[in-house]
N, C-alpha and C positions, 0 to 999 in steps of 0.2 A: 841394322835395326829392323824390326818386324814391320811388315806392311800394316797400316792401320794403327800404328803406335800413337797413343794419346799422351798429352802432357799439359801441365798447367800449374798455376800458383794459387794457394789457398791460405787465407789468413785465419788464425785462431784468435777470437776476441772474447772478452768476458771480464767480469769484475775480478779484482785481485783475489787470488787464492781459491779459484774454482776448479783448478786441476789442468790448466792449459799445458804446462810443461810436462806433467805426468802423461797426458794424452800423446804429446809429440814423442816423448821417449818410448812409449808403448808402441806407437806406429813404426818408429824407426828401428826399434829392437835394441837400442843401447842408449846410454845416458849422453845427451848432448845439451840438454837444457837443465838448469839447476832447479832443485825442488826444495821447498821449505814451507813451514806453516806460517811464515811471516808474509804479510801482504807486500805487493810490489817487489817481488824477488827478481823478476825478469826486467832488465833495463834496456836491452838492445833487441832489435828485431832479430830473432835467431832463425836462420833458414835450415830446416831439416829436410832431407831429401829421401823420399820413399820411391824405390824403383823395383818394378817386376819386368817380366818379358813383354808385357803389353802396355805398361803405363809408367809415367814418372810424375809424382806430385811433389812440388816444392812447397813446404809449409813455412809460413811466417808466424812465429810465436811472438805476438806483440806484447808490449808492457800492458798491464791491466789498465783499462780506461777508467780514469778517475779525475776529479777536479784537482789541478796541480797547485802546490804551495811553495815551490822553489824553482830555480832555473832548471835543475835536473828534472823536476816534475813536469815542467813545460816541455822539455826535450822529449820525455817519455810519452806525453800525450800526442805531440806532433808525429812521433814515430808511429804510434798506434793508428792515428787517423789517416795518415798518408798511406798506410798499408792497405786500408779498405778500398782505395781507388786503384790499386795496382794489380788486383787479383781476379781470378776466374770464379771463385766462390768464397763465401765467408762462413766459418763455423762460429756460431754464437754459443759459447759454452756456459751452462748454468749449473748450479749445485742444487739437486732436488731436495737435499736435507734442509735447505734454508728457504724461507718464504721470499717471494718476489719483492724486491725492495727498491729504494730510490736509485741505487747503483745500477740495477738492471734496467730500470726505466730510462736512466740517462743514456745508457748504451743503445737501447732501442731507438731513442730519438736520433742518435748519430746514424744508426743503421737505416733509418727511413730515407736518408739523403743518398743512399748507395744504390746503384743500378745493378749491382752484382746479386746473384742468387744467394740468399741467406738461409743456412741450415740452423735449426734449433737443436743443439746437442745437450741432452739432459744427462749430466754426469752424476756419479755416485749412486747408481740405482741399486748397488749391492747393499746400501744402508737403509733402504725402505721397502715396505711391502709392495709387490707389483700393482695392487689395486690403487695405491696412493698416487701412482704416476699420472693417471688420466686427468684428475682435477688440475694438476699442475700444468699439463699440456693446454687445457682449456683456458687457463688464465693468460698464458703467453700468446695463445692463438688470437685472442681478442685484440692484442696490441700490435701485431705485425703479421703480414701474410708470408709465412715461411715457405720456402721452396720444399723443404723436407724437414721432418721431425724424427730424430733418432735418439733413443735412450741408450746410454752406455755406462760401463764402469771402466774408466781409464786405468785405474790401478790394477784391476783384475784382467783387463783385456776383453771383457764381455761386450759383444756386439760391435767391436771396433772394426772387424773385417766387413761387417754389413755396412758400416759408415763409409769405408773406403770404396766399396762397390757402388754405393749411391753416388759418391763423389765422382767416380769415373764416368758416370752417365752425363755429367755436366761439362766434361772436358772435351776439347776438340782434338783432332789429329795434330800432332806437333812434334818438334824435335826432342831429343834427349839433351837437356840443358847441362847435366852433370854426368861424369862417368858413372857407370852402374854401381861401382863399389864405394862411391862417395856419399857420406851421410849428412854432411853439413858444409856450408861454404865458409865457415869461420876458420881462421888459422888455428893450429893447435895451441898457440900461446893464449888465445882468447878463451878457449874451452878450459885450459889449465887454470887461468886466473879465475874463471867462474867457479871451478870446483873448489878452490880455496875459499872463495866468498861463500859458497854454499855451506861449507863446514862451520864457518864463523856464524852464519845465520842459524844453523841448527844448534850450536852450542851456547849462544849468548842470550842475554835477557833483552827486554824491550828497547832500552835506550841505545843499543849499539847498532842494530842492523843497517839502518839507512845512512849512518854516518861513516860507513866503511867503503873503501874501493880497493881493488887489488890490481897491481901492475906487474907483469912479468918483465924483469929487467934483463935477464940473460937466459938463454936456453941453447944447449949445445951438447954434442957427444963427448963423453969422457972415456976413461979406460974400460975395457971389457964390455963394451956395448951399453954402459950406464949413461943415462941422459941427465946432465946437470941442469937444474933449474933454480934461478934466483928470483925471488918475488918480494915486492914491497906491499905491505898492508897499510893503507892510509886511513887515519882517523882524524876527527876534528878537534879533539881535546886531549890534554895530557892525562886526564883521569881515565879516558877510554884506552889510551895506550897501556896503562897499568893493568886494566881488565884483560885486554887481549894477550898480554905477555903472561899474566898470572904469577902465582907465587913460585919463585925460583924457575920461571920460564915454563912451568908445567902446562899451562893452558895453550901456549903457542906450540909446544911439542905435540899436544893432542890434535890440534888443528892440522899440523904438518903431517902427522901419521895418517890421519883419515884421508886427507887430500892426496897424499902420495899413493895410497892403495887404489883410489879411483883413477889417478893418472896412469898408473902401471897397467890397469885394465884397458884404458883408452889407447895408450901408445904401444902396448905390448912389449915393454922393456922395463928394466930396473931403473928407478928414479932416485937421484940424490937431490933432495929439496932443501933449500935454505930460505928462511923467511926473516924479514926485518919489519919492524913496525915504526912508521913515521907519522908525526903530527903535521897535518896540512890544514890549517884553520879555515873553517867555512868553505871547504872545497866545492860543496854542492852548488854554491852560487858564484863560483869563479870560472868564467868562460875558458880561460887558458888551461885550467886544470881539467875541466870537462873534456876539452879537445884532446889533451894528451892521453886521457883515459879512453878515448875512442868514441865519445858522444859527439856526433856531428849531425847537424841538420842536413838532410839530403837534398 
């Protein structure tokens, strides 16, 4: 490891749907966090690892901070808030195409309790005229004394390198926490389950997204280097099961096809994917089910 190597942990926070997962995937250079236009897509703190010759930054992509309305919502909030106290810097991500609202103010109130340097990262600058950014900055600046203010487009990658450079100034010399070629600390099963969930989020209507969970039941090498994966999609009601399966199983096939393509890119091998749909009534409020799906208070 190089002399003067720096490392540290950085939390990405913001209202649901401002582009937190998009930013992390852009930084890491491949998909490790799922993306969808549905709010509250991210449920677990996802560690993305960015490594160069000089620096390693471990990113925590926290669930969107919001007022919870179920045990799962509670878990998500605790995960987000605990992340803020474990890190060397916090990126507060906002969407410049939307006006500063109650959700942003709620997060700023949480950030006032934090001793960590907080960056204001204004996302989606590709969608507005450059002159429109200054008034937005002024509004936020009145509410919190930000360490740095960086406008970016997470989707296009604009100014993301400048953000990483600024971040590196706030990190101290430290060890390499993960091997240089590792991009996440989650096991492959977790990322594969998330990819299936992402496809469901992208393809379904409003009533489905938050009532689904995905569990990888089996994963192993088959013949000719094919990886066999068996996964269960949990829903809360029989009617939802019908929607996920679709007419003659067509909808489930489409979910499987899209998820398999992403998994093959992730694992670098051919995938044989089997999907089942099971009803698990009111799973979001049942402690035992949340535990088995990996939601644990730390």
